[in-house]
C-alpha positions as CSV (number, residue, x, y, z in Angstrom):
1,M,44.7,-26.0,-37.3
2,K,48.0,-26.5,-35.5
3,Y,48.1,-30.2,-36.7
4,A,47.1,-29.1,-40.2
5,F,49.9,-26.6,-40.3
6,I,52.4,-29.2,-39.2
7,L,51.2,-31.6,-41.9
8,L,51.5,-28.9,-44.5
9,L,55.1,-28.1,-43.6
10,A,55.9,-31.8,-43.7
11,A,54.4,-32.2,-47.2
12,L,56.4,-29.1,-48.4
13,S,59.6,-30.5,-47.0
14,I,59.1,-33.8,-48.8
15,I,58.4,-32.0,-52.1
16,L,61.4,-29.7,-51.8
17,T,63.7,-32.6,-50.9
18,A,62.5,-34.6,-54.0
19,C,63.1,-31.6,-56.3
20,N,66.7,-31.1,-55.0
21,E,67.8,-34.7,-55.2
22,E,68.9,-36.8,-58.1
23,Q,68.4,-40.5,-58.2
24,S,71.5,-42.6,-58.8
25,G,71.5,-46.0,-60.7
26,N,70.9,-48.0,-57.5
27,G,67.9,-45.9,-56.4
28,V,69.7,-44.1,-53.6
29,A,69.0,-40.3,-53.4
30,Q,72.0,-38.1,-53.9
31,T,72.6,-34.4,-53.8
32,I,75.0,-32.7,-56.1
33,D,77.5,-30.5,-54.2
34,N,78.3,-27.5,-56.3
35,S,81.1,-26.5,-54.0
36,K,83.1,-29.6,-54.4
37,T,86.6,-29.5,-55.9
38,Y,87.6,-32.2,-58.4
39,N,91.3,-33.0,-59.0
40,W,91.7,-35.0,-62.2
41,K,94.6,-36.5,-64.2
42,M,94.9,-36.3,-68.0
43,V,97.5,-38.4,-70.0
44,T,98.4,-37.7,-73.6
45,T,100.1,-39.5,-76.4
46,W,102.4,-36.5,-77.1
47,P,106.1,-36.0,-76.0
48,P,106.7,-33.5,-73.2
49,G,106.6,-29.9,-74.3
50,F,105.3,-30.9,-77.8
51,P,104.1,-27.7,-79.5
52,V,100.5,-27.2,-80.3
53,L,99.2,-30.7,-79.4
54,Q,100.7,-31.1,-75.9
55,E,100.5,-27.4,-75.4
56,G,96.9,-27.4,-76.5
57,A,96.0,-30.1,-74.0
58,E,97.6,-28.1,-71.2
59,R,95.9,-24.9,-72.3
60,F,92.6,-26.7,-72.3
61,A,93.2,-27.8,-68.7
62,E,94.1,-24.2,-67.7
63,N,91.0,-22.9,-69.3
64,I,88.9,-25.4,-67.4
65,K,90.4,-24.3,-64.1
66,A,89.7,-20.7,-64.9
67,M,86.2,-21.2,-66.1
68,S,85.3,-23.4,-63.1
69,N,86.9,-21.0,-60.7
70,G,89.2,-23.7,-59.5
71,R,86.5,-26.4,-58.9
72,L,88.0,-28.7,-61.6
73,N,91.8,-29.0,-61.7
74,I,93.4,-31.2,-64.3
75,K,97.0,-32.2,-64.1
76,V,98.3,-33.0,-67.6
77,Y,101.0,-35.7,-68.1
78,A,102.8,-36.1,-71.5
79,G,103.3,-39.6,-73.0
80,G,105.6,-41.7,-70.8
81,E,105.4,-39.4,-67.8
82,L,102.7,-41.4,-66.1
83,I,101.9,-44.2,-68.5
84,P,103.2,-45.2,-72.0
85,A,101.9,-43.0,-74.7
86,L,100.0,-45.6,-76.6
87,Q,98.2,-46.9,-73.4
88,T,96.2,-43.6,-73.0
89,F,92.9,-45.1,-74.1
90,D,93.2,-48.1,-71.8
91,A,94.1,-45.9,-68.8
92,V,90.9,-43.8,-69.4
93,S,88.8,-46.8,-70.0
94,Q,89.9,-48.5,-66.8
95,G,89.6,-45.4,-64.7
96,T,93.3,-45.2,-63.9
97,V,93.0,-41.6,-65.0
98,E,90.0,-39.4,-65.7
99,M,91.0,-37.9,-69.1
100,G,93.2,-38.6,-72.1
101,H,94.3,-36.8,-75.3
102,G,95.4,-38.5,-78.5
103,S,93.9,-39.7,-81.7
104,A,91.5,-42.6,-82.3
105,Y,93.6,-44.4,-84.9
106,Y,96.1,-45.2,-82.2
107,W,93.6,-47.7,-80.8
108,A,92.9,-49.4,-84.1
109,G,93.9,-52.8,-82.8
110,K,91.3,-52.5,-80.1
111,V,88.5,-50.5,-81.8
112,P,89.0,-50.7,-85.6
113,E,85.9,-48.6,-86.4
114,A,87.2,-45.7,-84.2
115,Q,89.6,-44.8,-87.1
116,F,86.8,-43.0,-88.9
117,F,86.7,-40.5,-86.1
118,S,90.4,-39.8,-86.5
119,T,91.2,-39.8,-90.3
120,V,90.6,-41.8,-93.4
121,P,93.0,-41.9,-96.4
122,F,91.6,-39.7,-99.2
123,G,88.7,-38.8,-96.8
124,M,87.3,-35.6,-95.4
125,T,89.4,-32.6,-94.4
126,A,89.0,-30.8,-91.1
127,R,86.1,-28.8,-92.4
128,G,84.2,-31.9,-93.4
129,M,85.1,-33.7,-90.2
130,N,83.9,-30.9,-88.0
131,A,80.6,-30.7,-89.9
132,W,80.1,-34.5,-89.6
133,L,81.0,-34.7,-85.9
134,Y,79.2,-31.6,-84.6
135,D,76.1,-31.5,-86.8
136,G,76.0,-34.6,-88.9
137,G,75.5,-37.3,-86.3
138,G,79.2,-38.3,-86.2
139,L,79.8,-37.5,-82.5
140,D,76.7,-39.4,-81.4
141,L,78.0,-42.4,-83.3
142,W,81.5,-42.0,-81.9
143,R,80.1,-42.1,-78.4
144,E,78.1,-45.2,-79.2
145,V,81.3,-46.9,-80.4
146,Y,83.2,-46.0,-77.2
147,K,80.3,-46.8,-74.8
148,P,81.3,-50.4,-74.2
149,F,84.8,-49.1,-73.0
150,H,83.2,-46.6,-70.6
151,V,84.8,-43.7,-72.5
152,I,83.2,-40.5,-73.7
153,P,85.0,-38.8,-76.6
154,F,85.1,-35.1,-77.7
155,P,86.9,-33.6,-80.7
156,L,89.9,-31.6,-79.4
157,G,92.1,-30.4,-82.2
158,N,92.9,-31.2,-85.8
159,T,96.2,-31.3,-87.7
160,G,94.7,-30.2,-91.0
161,V,96.0,-31.8,-94.2
162,Q,99.3,-33.4,-93.3
163,M,102.4,-33.8,-95.5
164,G,103.1,-37.1,-97.2
165,G,106.3,-37.8,-95.2
166,W,110.1,-38.0,-95.3
167,F,111.8,-40.6,-97.4
168,N,115.4,-41.7,-97.8
169,K,114.8,-42.4,-101.5
170,K,112.7,-40.9,-104.3
171,I,109.2,-42.3,-105.0
172,D,108.9,-42.4,-108.8
173,S,106.4,-45.3,-109.0
174,V,104.3,-47.7,-107.0
175,S,107.1,-50.3,-107.2
176,D,109.2,-47.9,-105.0
177,L,106.8,-48.6,-102.1
178,K,107.5,-52.3,-102.1
179,G,109.5,-53.4,-99.0
180,L,109.5,-49.8,-97.7
181,K,109.6,-49.7,-93.9
182,M,107.5,-46.6,-93.0
183,R,106.2,-45.2,-89.7
184,I,102.5,-44.7,-90.6
185,P,99.5,-45.6,-88.3
186,G,95.9,-46.4,-88.9
187,L,94.2,-47.2,-92.2
188,G,97.1,-45.5,-94.0
189,G,99.4,-48.2,-92.7
190,K,97.0,-50.9,-94.0
191,V,97.0,-49.3,-97.5
192,L,100.8,-49.1,-97.5
193,A,100.9,-52.8,-96.7
194,K,98.6,-53.6,-99.6
195,A,101.0,-51.7,-101.8
196,G,103.8,-54.0,-100.6
197,G,105.2,-51.7,-97.9
198,N,105.9,-52.5,-94.2
199,P,104.0,-50.1,-91.9
200,V,105.5,-49.5,-88.4
201,L,103.7,-47.9,-85.5
202,L,106.0,-45.7,-83.3
203,A,105.3,-43.0,-80.7
204,G,106.5,-39.5,-81.6
205,S,109.5,-39.6,-79.4
206,E,110.9,-42.6,-81.3
207,V,110.4,-41.3,-84.9
208,Y,113.6,-39.3,-85.5
209,T,116.0,-41.9,-84.0
210,A,114.4,-44.7,-86.0
211,L,114.7,-42.7,-89.3
212,E,118.3,-41.6,-88.6
213,R,119.4,-45.1,-87.8
214,N,117.7,-46.6,-90.8
215,T,115.4,-48.7,-88.6
216,I,112.7,-47.3,-90.9
217,D,113.1,-46.0,-94.5
218,A,110.5,-43.3,-94.3
219,T,108.1,-41.6,-91.9
220,E,105.1,-39.5,-92.0
221,W,104.7,-37.2,-89.0
222,I,102.4,-34.2,-89.1
223,G,103.3,-31.1,-91.1
224,P,106.1,-28.7,-91.8
225,F,106.1,-27.1,-88.4
226,H,106.4,-30.3,-86.3
227,D,108.6,-32.0,-88.9
228,Q,111.0,-29.1,-88.7
229,R,111.0,-29.1,-84.9
230,L,111.6,-32.8,-84.8
231,G,114.6,-32.4,-87.2
232,L,113.4,-34.9,-89.7
233,Y,115.1,-33.0,-92.5
234,R,118.4,-34.1,-91.0
235,A,117.5,-37.7,-91.3
236,A,116.0,-37.8,-94.8
237,K,116.1,-35.5,-97.8
238,Y,113.0,-36.2,-99.8
239,Y,109.9,-34.5,-98.5
240,Y,106.6,-35.5,-100.2
241,Y,103.1,-34.1,-100.4
242,P,100.1,-34.3,-100.2
243,G,99.2,-36.2,-97.0
244,W,96.9,-38.7,-98.8
245,H,96.8,-40.8,-95.6
246,E,95.7,-38.0,-93.2
247,P,93.7,-35.3,-94.9
248,G,92.3,-33.9,-91.6
249,T,93.3,-35.8,-88.5
250,V,90.9,-35.3,-85.5
251,L,92.5,-35.3,-82.1
252,E,90.4,-36.5,-79.3
253,L,89.6,-35.8,-75.6
254,T,88.5,-39.0,-73.8
255,I,86.8,-39.0,-70.4
256,N,86.1,-41.9,-68.2
257,Q,82.3,-42.5,-68.0
258,R,82.1,-42.7,-64.2
259,A,84.2,-39.6,-63.8
260,W,82.0,-37.7,-66.2
261,D,78.9,-38.8,-64.4
262,S,80.3,-37.6,-61.1
263,L,80.4,-34.0,-62.3
264,P,77.6,-31.5,-61.9
265,A,75.9,-30.2,-65.1
266,D,77.8,-26.9,-65.1
267,L,81.2,-28.5,-65.1
268,Q,80.1,-30.9,-67.8
269,A,79.0,-27.9,-69.9
270,I,82.3,-26.1,-69.2
271,I,84.3,-29.2,-70.5
272,S,82.1,-29.5,-73.6
273,N,82.5,-25.9,-74.6
274,A,86.2,-25.7,-73.7
275,A,86.9,-28.7,-75.9
276,M,85.1,-27.1,-78.8
277,A,87.0,-23.9,-78.4
278,E,90.3,-25.7,-78.2
279,N,89.4,-27.8,-81.3
280,V,89.1,-24.5,-83.3
281,R,92.2,-22.9,-81.7
282,M,94.5,-25.9,-82.3
283,L,93.6,-26.2,-86.0
284,S,94.1,-22.5,-86.5
285,E,97.5,-22.6,-84.8
286,M,98.5,-25.6,-86.9
287,E,97.7,-23.7,-90.1
288,Q,99.6,-20.6,-89.1
289,K,102.7,-22.4,-88.0
290,N,102.8,-24.7,-91.0
291,L,102.8,-22.0,-93.6
292,S,105.8,-20.3,-92.0
293,A,107.8,-23.5,-91.5
294,L,107.2,-24.6,-95.0
295,Q,109.0,-21.5,-96.3
296,Q,111.9,-22.2,-94.0
297,L,112.2,-25.8,-95.1
298,K,112.2,-24.7,-98.8
299,E,115.3,-22.6,-98.1
300,L,117.3,-25.4,-96.6
301,E,120.0,-26.8,-98.9
302,G,119.7,-30.5,-99.8
303,I,116.0,-30.8,-99.1
304,E,113.8,-31.8,-102.1
305,I,110.1,-31.3,-101.9
306,H,108.1,-33.4,-104.3
307,R,104.5,-34.2,-105.1
308,F,103.7,-37.9,-105.2
309,P,103.4,-39.0,-108.9
310,S,99.8,-39.1,-110.0
311,D,99.9,-42.8,-110.8
312,V,101.1,-43.5,-107.2
313,L,98.2,-41.5,-105.7
314,D,95.8,-43.2,-108.1
315,K,97.0,-46.6,-107.0
316,L,96.9,-45.7,-103.3
317,K,93.3,-44.4,-103.7
318,T,92.3,-47.7,-105.3
319,L,94.0,-49.7,-102.5
320,T,92.2,-47.5,-100.0
321,D,88.8,-48.4,-101.4
322,E,89.7,-52.0,-101.4
323,T,91.0,-51.9,-97.8
324,L,87.9,-50.2,-96.5
325,A,85.6,-52.6,-98.3
326,E,87.5,-55.6,-96.9
327,E,87.4,-54.3,-93.4
328,A,83.7,-53.7,-93.7
329,V,83.0,-57.2,-94.8
330,N,84.9,-58.7,-91.9
331,N,83.6,-56.4,-89.2
332,P,79.9,-55.4,-88.9
333,K,80.7,-52.5,-86.4
334,F,83.3,-51.2,-88.9
335,K,80.7,-51.4,-91.7
336,S,78.1,-49.5,-89.7
337,V,80.4,-46.6,-89.1
338,Y,81.9,-46.8,-92.6
339,D,78.4,-46.5,-94.1
340,A,77.6,-43.5,-92.0
341,Y,80.9,-41.8,-92.8
342,Q,80.5,-42.4,-96.6
343,A,76.9,-41.2,-96.6
344,F,78.0,-37.9,-95.1
345,R,81.1,-37.7,-97.1
346,Q,79.2,-38.0,-100.4
347,K,77.1,-34.9,-99.5
348,N,80.1,-33.1,-98.3
349,D,82.1,-33.8,-101.5
350,A,79.2,-32.6,-103.7
351,W,79.1,-29.3,-101.8
352,S,82.8,-28.9,-101.7
353,D,83.0,-29.4,-105.5
354,I,81.0,-26.3,-106.1
355,S,82.2,-24.3,-103.1
356,E,85.7,-24.5,-101.8
357,N,87.2,-26.7,-104.5
358,A,85.7,-24.6,-107.3
359,Y,87.1,-21.4,-105.6
360,L,90.6,-22.8,-105.2
361,A,90.6,-23.9,-108.8
362,I,90.3,-20.3,-110.0
363,E,93.6,-19.0,-111.3
364,K,95.0,-16.4,-109.0
């Protein structure tokens, strides 16, 4: 009986050990240490102290620290403080840092199809994008697109519908776009190019100086609040709407795959839920600040706020359709995401037409 008891204890020990260990990719048993402290770095594409966007990234990091009881500490660096702003994606992909915050259209040269997870000219607003990403298969597709780069994306903020931009001359017709040097990223830049303009990609910290010195003729930025803070009204007098090029720009949290895999399940859950909470918070903050700033801009002398002429918007819409179709023909990966985006967008538009759009059309 003594030997039987010893054998029983040995068997129980083996079973308990197997239950408490996780197998790594190389077959070596590993145990997750829930007491371990993780110190990570996050780099962003935003200028230091940039309201809402940089502040939102920093608030996200603070919330992670609080919810994890100090087990996950994230040091946030603004664009240029640790690496150049537009190298954020590469830094996360290569594992130089664990996290990044920016928007997917900044990496259009490397991952053209990623632009659908940022914004599409004349595409879905923040409401539609959140519906697609969280519950329409968009986030799974996004992660599949980023998988070869060893990056895991999460929605983390949205600018809402942006303004059309600041111009140093009036836009009365499509011909006024020809030769226009404009800071405008992503697919919107490609559409402007088809209209005869010259798109320029600049980091936020360079926008005002370029417009003031006439290095560019126009710039889109974000919306009234950020445009006012950047002082763009001092560099150009014509302010246009609507933001046809960015109807609901998703901001992204990116995490290095190996860093993510190193975390225990509870810290992964904390990150996922904190990102979702900040996604809602940032959009709400954008909307509140924009409505106040717009009123202030209207009261400034010399500023003229105009709606783009209908024929200009119609032409840009036609050029957008042509641009997307051409990109899809030349890039199978782009076409795959484009088809998925369009399929959801059609259903979203049909619902919007009899819900929000119909309500907004009621005379107040």
